[in-house]
NUMIMAR-851739 format. One record per residue: y, z negated, x negated of N, C-alpha, C in turn. Coordinates in Angstrom, 3 decimals, padded with zeros to 6 digits. Example, Ala and Ser with C-alpha at 12.3 -4.5 7.8 and 13.67 -1.06 7.14 Angstrom:
BEGIN
SITE       nv       nw       nu      cav      caw      cau       cv       cw       cu
SITE -005.690 -007.800 -013.190 -004.500 -007.800 -012.300 -003.300 -007.800 -013.200
SITE -002.250 -007.080 -012.850 -001.060 -007.140 -013.670  000.030 -007.870 -012.900
//
This chain:
BEGIN
SITE       nv       nw       nu      cav      caw      cau       cv       cw       cu
SITE  055.016  052.776 -017.586  054.856  051.517 -016.896  054.640  050.405 -017.916
SITE  055.328  049.331 -017.742  055.249  048.206 -018.667  053.975  047.395 -018.439
SITE  053.447  046.834 -019.517  052.294  045.950 -019.387  052.746  044.506 -019.233
SITE  054.049  044.262 -019.251  054.577  042.924 -019.051  054.296  042.483 -017.624
SITE  053.751  041.286 -017.475  053.426  040.766 -016.149  054.202  039.469 -015.910
SITE  054.507  039.227 -014.656  055.203  038.015 -014.255  054.220  037.110 -013.531
SITE  054.301  035.828 -013.803  053.481  034.847 -013.101  054.426  033.898 -012.372
SITE  053.946  033.379 -011.257  054.794  032.521 -010.431  054.943  031.128 -011.016
SITE  053.978  030.689 -011.789  054.011  029.322 -012.319  053.543  029.323 -013.765
SITE  053.874  028.265 -014.456  053.313  028.007 -015.772  052.306  026.888 -015.562
SITE  051.035  027.230 -015.570  049.990  026.267 -015.226  049.255  025.717 -016.448
SITE  049.794  025.932 -017.647  049.082  025.513 -018.853  048.776  024.013 -018.857
SITE  049.745  023.201 -018.479  049.529  021.749 -018.452  048.461  021.363 -017.446
SITE  048.501  021.983 -016.301  047.513  021.716 -015.265  046.121  022.112 -015.735
SITE  046.002  023.261 -016.364  044.703  023.724 -016.835  044.128  022.772 -017.876
SITE  044.977  022.210 -018.714  044.470  021.275 -019.719  043.965  019.995 -019.068
SITE  044.513  019.612 -017.933  044.067  018.409 -017.224  042.687  018.577 -016.597
SITE  042.266  019.810 -016.381  040.970  020.043 -015.742  039.805  019.701 -016.661
SITE  039.996  019.802 -017.957  038.941  019.542 -018.932  037.741  020.458 -018.684
SITE  038.035  021.743 -018.560  036.991  022.755 -018.379  036.166  022.880 -019.660
SITE  034.942  023.379 -019.542  034.167  023.676 -020.753  034.903  024.731 -021.586
SITE  034.776  024.679 -022.917  035.490  025.645 -023.770  035.244  027.104 -023.387
SITE  034.022  027.455 -023.034  033.735  028.848 -022.664  034.525  029.257 -021.425
SITE  034.764  028.339 -020.515  035.503  028.663 -019.291  036.950  029.040 -019.626
SITE  037.570  028.319 -020.557  038.931  028.686 -020.966  038.950  030.079 -021.590
SITE  037.970  030.361 -022.435  037.905  031.668 -023.084  037.732  032.781 -022.058
SITE  036.843  032.563 -021.090  036.609  033.571 -020.051  037.868  033.756 -019.215
SITE  038.524  032.663 -018.846  039.744  032.763 -018.046  040.812  033.566 -018.779
SITE  041.015  033.274 -020.034  042.034  034.004 -020.790  041.685  035.488 -020.904
SITE  040.416  035.786 -021.123  040.001  037.193 -021.217  040.201  037.896 -019.874
SITE  039.810  037.240 -018.781  039.977  037.848 -017.461  041.449  038.085 -017.149
SITE  042.281  037.125 -017.480  043.716  037.295 -017.236  044.262  038.483 -018.019
SITE  043.785  038.642 -019.245  044.298  039.742 -020.072  043.835  041.107 -019.565
SITE  042.729  041.148 -018.843  042.173  042.405 -018.350  042.525  042.706 -016.895
SITE  043.172  041.770 -016.230  043.375  041.918 -014.785  044.470  042.917 -014.446
SITE  044.317  043.469 -013.263  045.331  044.349 -012.681  046.466  043.473 -012.159
SITE  047.635  044.054 -011.874  048.671  043.268 -011.201  048.099  042.700 -009.897
SITE  048.278  041.433 -009.692  047.720  040.769 -008.519  046.444  040.012 -008.836
SITE  045.866  040.233 -010.015  044.751  039.414 -010.467  043.354  039.941 -010.241
SITE  043.194  041.166 -009.790  041.842  041.707 -009.604  041.299  042.193 -010.940
SITE  040.004  041.907 -011.186  039.355  042.329 -012.418  038.058  043.022 -012.065
SITE  037.849  044.203 -012.621  036.595  044.935 -012.452  035.818  044.801 -013.755
SITE  034.835  043.878 -013.779  034.059  043.635 -014.993  032.774  042.917 -014.606
SITE  031.716  043.186 -015.343  030.468  042.468 -015.077  030.275  041.367 -016.116
SITE  029.333  040.482 -015.838  029.113  039.340 -016.714  028.657  039.766 -018.100
SITE  027.850  040.808 -018.180  027.379  041.280 -019.479  028.555  041.749 -020.336
SITE  029.518  042.418 -019.729  030.693  042.883 -020.479  031.536  041.710 -020.961
SITE  031.701  040.708 -020.111  032.443  039.512 -020.519  031.744  038.866 -021.713
SITE  030.432  038.712 -021.589  029.660  038.108 -022.665  029.772  038.893 -023.957
SITE  029.714  040.213 -023.856  029.829  041.049 -025.043  031.180  040.921 -025.716
SITE  032.236  040.876 -024.927  033.582  040.769 -025.492  033.804  039.432 -026.187
SITE  033.220  038.380 -025.626  033.453  037.030 -026.142  032.294  036.493 -026.980
SITE  031.267  037.324 -027.153  030.057  036.920 -027.877  029.464  035.634 -027.270
SITE  029.323  035.658 -025.949  028.727  034.554 -025.195  027.449  035.047 -024.537
SITE  026.475  034.158 -024.417  025.237  034.507 -023.725  025.498  034.607 -022.233
SITE  024.608  035.299 -021.543  024.748  035.429 -020.087  024.778  034.065 -019.385
SITE  023.889  033.113 -019.767  023.983  031.791 -019.130  025.331  031.099 -019.390
SITE  025.901  031.299 -020.583  027.208  030.698 -020.889  028.306  031.317 -020.036
SITE  028.252  032.638 -019.856  029.244  033.313 -019.018  029.088  032.850 -017.571
SITE  027.851  032.767 -017.106  027.596  032.322 -015.742  028.138  030.910 -015.527
SITE  027.881  030.008 -016.459  028.362  028.630 -016.344  029.890  028.583 -016.394
SITE  030.483  029.397 -017.252  031.946  029.438 -017.347  032.559  029.920 -016.035
SITE  031.997  030.977 -015.473  032.507  031.494 -014.201  032.315  030.480 -013.077
SITE  031.193  029.757 -013.099  030.964  028.713 -012.092  032.052  027.648 -012.197
SITE  032.376  027.235 -013.419  033.442  026.239 -013.612  034.776  026.755 -013.090
SITE  035.071  028.013 -013.361  036.328  028.601 -012.899  036.368  028.712 -011.376
SITE  035.222  028.992 -010.764  035.163  029.038 -009.299  035.343  027.651 -008.700
SITE  034.691  026.645 -009.300  034.834  025.279 -008.798  036.280  024.800 -008.922
SITE  036.967  025.285 -009.940  038.367  024.921 -010.148  039.326  025.778 -009.316
SITE  038.778  026.737 -008.578  039.581  027.645 -007.756  040.541  028.484 -008.592
SITE  040.117  028.795 -009.820  040.935  029.618 -010.702  040.538  031.082 -010.637
SITE  039.254  031.330 -010.437  038.720  032.680 -010.319  037.718  032.679 -009.182
SITE  037.742  033.731 -008.394  036.806  033.861 -007.278  036.030  035.157 -007.454
SITE  034.724  035.078 -007.271  033.911  036.289 -007.313  034.021  036.970 -005.951
SITE  034.479  038.207 -005.958  034.606  038.983 -004.730  033.254  039.601 -004.391
SITE  032.641  040.202 -005.397  031.294  040.760 -005.319  030.872  041.045 -006.757
SITE  029.662  041.495 -006.956  029.207  041.783 -008.314  030.176  042.726 -009.015
SITE  030.649  042.295 -010.161  031.538  043.122 -010.959  032.992  043.106 -010.554
SITE  033.352  042.309 -009.541  034.744  042.227 -009.092  035.125  040.755 -008.928
SITE  036.169  040.369 -009.640  036.665  038.987 -009.589  038.137  039.003 -009.221
SITE  038.613  037.872 -008.737  040.015  037.729 -008.352  040.546  036.434 -008.952
SITE  041.611  036.550 -009.729  042.261  035.372 -010.295  043.120  034.732 -009.212
SITE  043.182  033.422 -009.226  044.034  032.689 -008.294  045.447  033.280 -008.360
SITE  046.071  033.525 -007.208  047.406  034.122 -007.194  048.448  033.366 -008.009
SITE  048.241  032.073 -008.205  049.203  031.306 -008.992  049.047  031.553 -010.493
SITE  047.949  032.151 -010.912  047.726  032.461 -012.324  047.808  033.950 -012.621
SITE  047.660  034.746 -011.604  047.637  036.195 -011.784  048.993  036.710 -012.256
SITE  048.957  037.853 -012.912  050.188  038.517 -013.306  050.593  039.543 -012.260
SITE  051.880  039.792 -012.155  052.420  040.723 -011.155  053.442  041.633 -011.824
SITE  053.724  042.750 -011.194  054.705  043.689 -011.741  056.133  043.163 -011.642
SITE  056.401  042.258 -010.698  057.750  041.706 -010.574  057.655  040.236 -010.181
SITE  058.723  039.537 -010.463  058.790  038.127 -010.081  058.698  037.991 -008.561
SITE  059.310  038.914 -007.844  059.286  038.873 -006.376  057.854  039.009 -005.847
SITE  057.062  039.892 -006.467  055.656  040.028 -006.070  054.893  038.731 -006.315
SITE  055.179  038.090 -007.438  054.504  036.834 -007.779  054.829  035.760 -006.754
SITE  056.089  035.627 -006.430  056.508  034.602 -005.463  055.912  034.893 -004.083
SITE  055.916  036.137 -003.668  055.354  036.508 -002.361  053.865  036.188 -002.305
SITE  053.131  036.457 -003.383  051.692  036.180 -003.402  051.423  034.684 -003.294
SITE  052.184  033.883 -004.013  051.991  032.430 -003.965  052.387  031.898 -002.591
SITE  053.472  032.384 -002.035  053.889  031.920 -000.704  052.876  032.284  000.370
SITE  052.088  033.335  000.147  051.091  033.756  001.121  049.734  033.084  000.960
SITE  049.615  032.178  000.006  048.331  031.523 -000.256  048.025  030.431  000.750
SITE  046.742  030.241  001.074  046.365  029.050  001.847  046.638  027.797  001.011
SITE  047.084  026.746  001.648  047.459  025.516  000.941  046.317  024.961  000.095
SITE  045.069  025.083  000.568  043.931  024.498 -000.149  043.594  025.237 -001.447
SITE  044.134  026.422 -001.637  043.876  027.178 -002.862  044.981  027.022 -003.902
SITE  046.043  026.339 -003.529  047.180  026.180 -004.444  046.845  025.205 -005.559
SITE  047.291  025.548 -006.753  047.034  024.707 -007.911  047.965  023.507 -007.967
SITE  049.039  023.539 -007.184  049.970  022.415 -007.170  049.733  021.486 -005.973
SITE  048.604  021.657 -005.310  048.277  020.790 -004.169  048.032  019.370 -004.664
SITE  048.403  018.413 -003.864  048.184  017.011 -004.225  046.677  016.786 -004.403
SITE  046.303  016.172 -005.499  044.899  015.866 -005.746  044.076  017.032 -006.234
SITE  044.734  018.110 -006.693  044.001  019.302 -007.118  043.005  018.978 -008.233
SITE  043.442  018.284 -009.265  042.562  017.976 -010.395  041.404  017.095 -009.931
SITE  041.701  016.102 -009.117  040.647  015.218 -008.598  039.666  016.005 -007.737
SITE  040.154  016.963 -006.960  039.243  017.753 -006.121  038.334  018.629 -006.983
SITE  038.842  019.108 -008.119  037.988  019.872 -009.042  036.874  018.975 -009.577
SITE  037.236  017.789 -010.029  036.214  016.876 -010.567  035.202  016.492 -009.495
SITE  035.647  016.343 -008.263  034.741  016.055 -007.153  033.811  017.238 -006.902
SITE  034.342  018.450 -006.952  033.516  019.651 -006.751  032.461  019.774 -007.847
SITE  032.827  019.445 -009.085  031.875  019.482 -010.192  030.774  018.450 -009.962
SITE  031.153  017.247 -009.560  030.162  016.197 -009.303  029.208  016.613 -008.184
SITE  029.738  017.183 -007.115  028.902  017.634 -006.008  027.961  018.752 -006.448
SITE  028.463  019.656 -007.266  027.632  020.751 -007.767  026.515  020.209 -008.654
SITE  026.831  019.256 -009.518  025.809  018.648 -010.378  024.769  017.894 -009.545
SITE  025.203  017.219 -008.488  024.257  016.556 -007.579  023.349  017.578 -006.905
SITE  023.930  018.696 -006.502  023.160  019.761 -005.860  022.109  020.318 -006.831
SITE  022.496  020.517 -008.084  021.546  020.996 -009.085  020.431  019.981 -009.319
SITE  020.780  018.704 -009.376  019.778  017.658 -009.570  018.800  017.626 -008.403
SITE  019.307  017.800 -007.200  018.450  017.826 -006.007  017.506  019.027 -006.055
SITE  018.003  020.166 -006.480  017.163  021.356 -006.600  016.083  021.148 -007.661
SITE  016.433  020.490 -008.772  015.435  020.215 -009.810  014.346  019.287 -009.281
SITE  014.747  018.257 -008.519  013.766  017.335 -007.923  012.836  018.076 -006.971
SITE  013.408  018.942 -006.166  012.620  019.700 -005.197  011.614  020.602 -005.911
SITE  012.078  021.291 -006.966  011.163  022.154 -007.728  010.068  021.339 -008.406
SITE  010.411  020.170 -008.929  009.411  019.316 -009.580  008.394  018.829 -008.561
SITE  008.850  018.475 -007.369  007.930  018.023 -006.319  007.014  019.163 -005.885
SITE  007.543  020.356 -005.766  006.721  021.510 -005.397  005.691  021.816 -006.477
SITE  006.100  021.705 -007.734  005.166  021.955 -008.837  004.069  020.902 -008.855
SITE  004.432  019.651 -008.606  003.440  018.571 -008.583  002.471  018.762 -007.420
SITE  002.974  019.170 -006.269  002.112  019.405 -005.108  001.165  020.574 -005.377
SITE  001.668  021.610 -006.008  000.838  022.760 -006.333 -000.251  022.364 -007.325
SITE  000.128  021.561 -008.315 -000.831  021.111 -009.310 -001.907  020.225 -008.666
SITE -001.498  019.340 -007.767 -002.451  018.468 -007.080 -003.399  019.291 -006.201
SITE -002.877  020.288 -005.509 -003.718  021.138 -004.663 -004.706  021.925 -005.512
SITE -004.257  022.418 -006.643 -005.136  023.157 -007.547 -006.238  022.247 -008.087
SITE -005.859  021.040 -008.441 -006.837  020.072 -008.946 -007.874  019.734 -007.866
SITE -007.398  019.549 -006.644 -008.297  019.232 -005.528 -009.244  020.401 -005.268
SITE -008.724  021.616 -005.330 -009.542  022.802 -005.118 -010.634  022.897 -006.188
SITE -010.287  022.593 -007.414 -011.272  022.670 -008.487 -012.383  021.638 -008.290
SITE -012.042  020.469 -007.804 -013.050  019.428 -007.581 -014.012  019.797 -006.476
SITE -013.553  020.596 -005.520 -014.425  020.960 -004.405 -015.330  022.137 -004.730
SITE -015.023  022.861 -005.809 -015.877  023.969 -006.222 -017.127  023.411 -006.887
SITE -018.257  023.997 -006.619 -019.492  023.586 -007.270 -020.364  024.808 -007.531
SITE -021.188  024.660 -008.493 -022.041  025.773 -008.870 -023.088  026.010 -007.818
SITE -023.357  027.256 -007.553 -024.394  027.645 -006.603 -025.557  028.213 -007.418
SITE -026.727  027.756 -007.131 -027.760  028.408 -007.862 -028.996  027.708 -007.882
//
């Protein structure tokens, strides 16, 4: 069986327009090289990190970027799926059939695809900022409650 794979599109130009973090490009290329025909990959984050000499947080951030860009989807722990337009296939016919069967919103050639990626990144960053604010407010409330509790304690004797 040949290891030669067919892809339905050449998306190199599109990928460069996304301006992904460097680690995300490295992870994407590694995942593509390890994927089965059709784009399924059985690998955990620690293995990806080991192969690319990346820390777990770097791998996690890279995978998040790839998910926001709709290039890679996490199926479950240790199982990922490359977008059908980037995945390799055993035949050109398989590649075309996979792309034709895709939902329009997952296609890399959809109008506004790059802009939608940048919007998804902005929304994700806003979500992270909101979570940081919430955690800071909870920490401040906990600290204030602890301080109040200490003031109400008094020596008995």
